[in-house]
C-alpha positions in Angstrom: -77.5 -63.8 72.1 -78.4 -67.7 72.1 -81.0 -69.1 69.9 -83.2 -69.8 73.1 -83.2 -66.3 74.1 -83.8 -65.3 69.8 -86.7 -67.5 71.0 -88.3 -65.7 73.6 -87.8 -62.3 72.0 -91.2 -62.0 70.2 -90.1 -60.4 66.8 -92.4 -57.6 65.1 -91.8 -57.0 61.6 -92.3 -53.8 61.7 -90.0 -53.0 64.6 -87.5 -55.0 62.7 -88.5 -52.4 59.9 -87.7 -49.2 61.8 -84.6 -50.7 63.4 -83.1 -51.7 59.8 -84.4 -48.1 58.1 -82.5 -46.5 61.0 -79.3 -48.3 60.2 -79.5 -48.2 57.3 -80.1 -44.6 56.9 -77.1 -43.6 59.3 -75.0 -46.4 57.5 -75.7 -44.0 54.1 -75.1 -41.1 55.0 -72.5 -41.1 57.8 -70.6 -44.8 57.4 -70.3 -48.0 59.2 -69.1 -46.5 62.2 -71.7 -44.4 62.9 -73.9 -47.1 63.4 -74.4 -48.4 67.1 -77.0 -49.7 69.1 -77.6 -46.2 70.7 -77.3 -44.0 67.2 -80.5 -46.6 66.3 -81.7 -46.7 69.1 -81.9 -42.7 68.9 -82.9 -42.6 64.8 -86.1 -45.1 65.1 -87.3 -44.6 68.4 -87.0 -48.5 69.4 -85.5 -48.8 72.8 -81.6 -49.9 73.4 -83.1 -52.8 75.6 -85.3 -54.0 72.8 -82.3 -53.9 70.1 -80.6 -55.8 72.6 -82.9 -59.0 72.6 -82.8 -58.7 68.9 -79.0 -58.5 68.5 -75.8 -59.4 70.5 -74.1 -56.2 69.5 -73.5 -53.7 66.6 -72.1 -56.1 64.2 -74.7 -58.5 63.9 -77.2 -55.5 63.5 -75.1 -54.5 60.8 -74.9 -57.1 59.6 -78.7 -58.0 59.9 -79.4 -54.9 58.4 -76.9 -55.0 55.1 -78.3 -58.4 54.5 -82.1 -56.9 54.6 -80.6 -55.0 51.6 -78.9 -58.0 49.9 -81.2 -59.7 47.0 -81.0 -61.3 43.9 -80.4 -59.1 41.4 -83.3 -59.5 38.4 -81.0 -59.0 35.5 -83.6 -58.4 32.7 -84.0 -60.6 29.6 -84.7 -59.2 26.2 -81.8 -56.5 26.1 -79.5 -55.4 24.1 -75.4 -56.0 24.7 -75.4 -51.8 24.6 -79.2 -51.7 26.7 -77.4 -54.1 29.1 -74.4 -52.4 30.1 -76.8 -49.3 30.3 -78.9 -50.9 32.8 -75.2 -52.2 34.8 -74.4 -48.8 35.1 -78.1 -47.3 36.0 -78.1 -50.6 38.7 -75.2 -49.3 40.1 -75.9 -45.6 40.4 -79.1 -46.7 42.3 -77.3 -49.2 44.6 -74.9 -46.8 45.5 -77.1 -44.0 45.9 -80.1 -45.7 47.3 -78.5 -48.9 49.4 -75.1 -48.2 50.1 -74.8 -44.5 50.1 -71.5 -42.2 49.8 -70.9 -42.3 53.9 -70.2 -46.4 53.2 -68.1 -46.0 50.3 -65.8 -43.1 51.7 -65.9 -45.6 54.9 -65.3 -48.6 52.6 -62.5 -46.9 50.3 -60.5 -46.0 53.5 -60.9 -49.4 55.6 -62.2 -47.8 58.5 -63.9 -51.1 59.6 -62.8 -54.5 58.1 -65.3 -56.7 59.1 -68.0 -54.4 57.5 -65.9 -53.7 54.4 -65.2 -57.5 54.3 -69.4 -57.8 54.4 -69.8 -55.1 51.8 -67.5 -56.6 49.4 -68.9 -60.1 49.1 -72.0 -58.5 49.0 -71.2 -56.4 45.8 -69.3 -60.2 44.5 -72.7 -61.8 45.0 -75.3 -59.3 43.4 -72.9 -58.6 40.5 -72.7 -62.3 39.5 -75.1 -62.2 37.0 -74.1 -59.4 35.5 -70.5 -60.8 35.0 -71.9 -63.9 33.5 -74.2 -61.6 31.3 -71.2 -60.2 29.9 -69.1 -63.2 29.7 -72.4 -64.7 27.7 -72.1 -62.0 25.4 -68.6 -62.2 24.8 -68.7 -66.2 23.8 -72.1 -65.5 21.3 -69.8 -62.5 19.4 -72.3 -59.9 20.9 -69.5 -57.9 22.3 -65.6 -58.4 22.4 -65.0 -62.2 22.9 -61.5 -60.6 24.6 -63.5 -58.1 26.9 -61.8 -58.5 30.5 -64.7 -58.9 32.2 -63.6 -58.4 35.8 -62.4 -55.4 34.4 -65.3 -53.9 32.7 -67.0 -54.5 36.0 -64.6 -52.5 38.2 -64.6 -50.0 35.5 -68.7 -49.4 35.4 -69.0 -49.4 39.5 -65.6 -47.3 39.5 -67.6 -44.7 37.1 -70.2 -44.2 39.5 -68.3 -43.8 42.5 -65.7 -41.6 41.2 -68.5 -39.3 39.8 -70.8 -39.3 43.4 -67.1 -38.4 45.3 -66.9 -35.8 42.8 -70.6 -34.2 43.8 -71.8 -34.8 40.0 -75.2 -35.8 38.8 -75.5 -39.7 37.7 -78.8 -39.3 35.9 -79.8 -41.1 33.0 -78.5 -38.5 30.4 -74.7 -38.8 32.3 -75.5 -42.9 32.1 -76.1 -42.4 28.6 -72.7 -40.5 27.9 -71.1 -42.9 29.8 -71.9 -45.5 27.5 -71.5 -43.5 24.8 -67.7 -43.2 25.7 -67.6 -46.8 26.8 -69.7 -48.9 24.3 -66.7 -48.7 21.9 -64.4 -50.9 24.3 -67.3 -53.5 24.7 -68.4 -53.4 21.4 -67.7 -56.3 19.3 
């Protein structure tokens, strides 16, 4: 869609909200390949022509929907190092369960849609940047191991959540605390 045609199409935030809600719900439950203009129109009750006036194709629709979920991670201040790691586990769990969804994780693992996979991985890198920076600062300050491989630590923290979801196990706060108890010795200074 050209910028001229985008300017002609009146934007109603509630319509965009319905479109994005439907697209993200389909994405969460069935994966990126299930997101199409047709499936979003059916789920949202918004006409295909309205969606096409806003988004050139499935890819631009999916990208816009994903971008709406991407926000700067508000990393809490004043946490102990241990509570910071606990927060990362909870944040990963909540993001995977409530934003990305199991269908998306499965699709990314299978690389069913390489363009989408790259988009999502880029968003993960950006959203975890403050978390990685916090771990690096804590290592320099001596609050956690100075030789901690921060990238590996992030992979472990994210990976344990994904693994439990794949296994169909609960990732409630009790689970977060048990994972933290198991992993904390590897982080502790």
